[in-house]
N, C-alpha and C positions, 0 to 999 in steps of 0.2 A: 555569436558565441563560438565561432570557429577559432581554434588556437592559432597562434602566429608562429610558434616554433615546434613543428613536428616534422617527421620525415615526409618527403614529397608524396610517396605512395599513400600514406595514411591521410594526408591532406586532400589528395585527390578523391579518396573515398568519401570524405565529408563534403567536399565541394560538389560532388555528384548527387548528393541527397536531394530528393524532392521536398517540397514544403512540409507535407504531412510526415514524411520520414524524419525530418529534422525536428518537428514538434514532438513526435513520440520519443525520439532519442533524448532531447533536452529534458522532457518531463521525467523520463525514467532515471536520468542521471542525477536528478535532484535528491533522490534517496537511493543510492546504489544497492543497499541491502534489501530493498523491497521487491516483492513480486506482485505485480498489479494484474488483476483479472481483466479480460478483454472488455467486458461491460464497464468496468471501472475506468479504463482508458477512454472508451467511447464517450462516457458521460463527462469526464474531466476535460477532454480535449474538444468535444463537440464535433467529432469527425464521423462521417457516414460509415456504417459498419463495413461495407465493401471496400471503401478507400482505406480504412484502418487495417483491414485484413491484408490488403496488398502492401501497405507500408510495412507492416510487421513481417510479412514474407520477405520483402526486399532487405530489410534490416537483418533478418536471420541469415539470409544468403550471404550477406557481407560480414557476418559474424559480429555484428554490433549489438544485437539483442538475442537473448536466449529465452526459449519457451520452457517452462517448468510445469509440474502438475498443478501448481498454485497460481500460475499466471505468467507474466512476462517480466524480465529484468534486463537491465543493461549489462553487457558482457564486459569482461576484464579488458578485452581488446579495445572496446570503446572508451573505457575509463583511461586507458593508456594514451589514447589519442586526444581526448578532450582536455582542455586546459583547466587547472584548478579554479580559475576565475569563472569558468562556465558552470561550476557546481554551486548553485545557490544555497544559502543557508535556509533552514526550515523556519517557518513563521512560528512565533511563540505559542505555547499551549497553556491551557488552564486546567489544573487538576480538578476533576469532578468528584472522584471518590478514590479511596485507597482502602483495601481490605485484605484480610488474611484469607487464604484458601486452605481447605483441609489438606493435611500432608499426603493423603492418599490419591489426590487428583493427578491423573496422567495428563500433563499439559498438552502433549501431542494429540492425544485423544480428544481433548477439549477443542483444540484448534480444528481438528478434523470435523467435529460435530458442528462447529460454528461457521466454518468457511463456506462462503457462497450464500449465506442466509440474508434475507431482507427482514428487518424489524421495523414495522411501521414505515415511515418515510426514509429510514436509513437503508441505503443500498450497499451491499458488499463492495469493498474497494480493493483490498489486497492484504498481503501478509509479508512480514519481514522477520528474519532471524538474526540476532546479533548477540554480542556478549552480555548485553543487558537482559535478554530474554526473548520471548516470542511476541511480536506485535501484530495485532489484527486491526484492520481499519474499515470504517464505514463512512459514507458521506450522503448528504441529502442531494436531491436532483440538481438544485441550482449551485451546488458546491459551496454554499455559504456557511455550512456547518460540517465539520469532520470530527468523528469520534474515533479515538484509538484506545485499544486495550493492550496493555503490556502485562504478560503473565510470566512469572518465574516461580520456582518452587516456593510454595507457601504464601504467595502474594499476587494480588491483582491491582493494577493501577489503571484508572480510566481518565483520559484527558480529552479536551476539546480544542479545536481550532475554529474560530468564528471570524466571519468577514467584517463584523461590526459588534461593538459591545452590547448593542441593543438585542442581539440574538443569544446572549449568554444564558438567559433563563430558558429559552427554548432548547438550547444545547444540553443544559442540565437535565431538563425533563426527558429528553431523548436518551441521554446517558443512563438515567435510572430505568427507563423502559428496556434498554439493552441489557442492563445489569440483571433485571428481573428474568430476562430470557436466559442469560448465562447461568444464574443461580438455579433456575428450573432445570436446565440441561445437566448441571452437576448433580442435583438431587435425584432426578429421574433415571440417571444412568449410573447410579452408585455401584451397581453390580454388573454392568454390561460394557466394560471397556474404557469408560472414562476414568474409573478409579482402578488402582492397581492392587 
């Protein structure tokens, strides 16, 4: 996935990448708006924690990856170096549920309350912010099911990505388990920072 038409210094930066560095960079570049937690990267890529830590450190030194409060993301510099062909399209999703949120819900507070949580077999994956809204992601250990919540003022949409159609029922059940956690969080914190 190394681009063919970039300036020589930038190409040298990519050519010098080690295998794990390249894996991390390619993975993060699939969704440039996302911020993926360390454990999410470790589970998705199957890289030993020490090797992943060193890869992220090297990529940060080369200004190809940025660390944020919510995880790691690909830098603008890296996106300028990578070719558009290297940015894969996302796999299709299935909407599990779509519902209204009370108008008083502080979306950032809700994200703060949910980030990093594990719900049953769903492990926190990461966070992304776009014009669409705020996206939070979870995945099961084998990465065969991913659940994403998109929140925007007054609305919550939950969707799933599955590695086979036979896992759609399991994804739906896990989605409702996650929604139960979200709705409980909204209800229990009505007066303590999640609502404005």
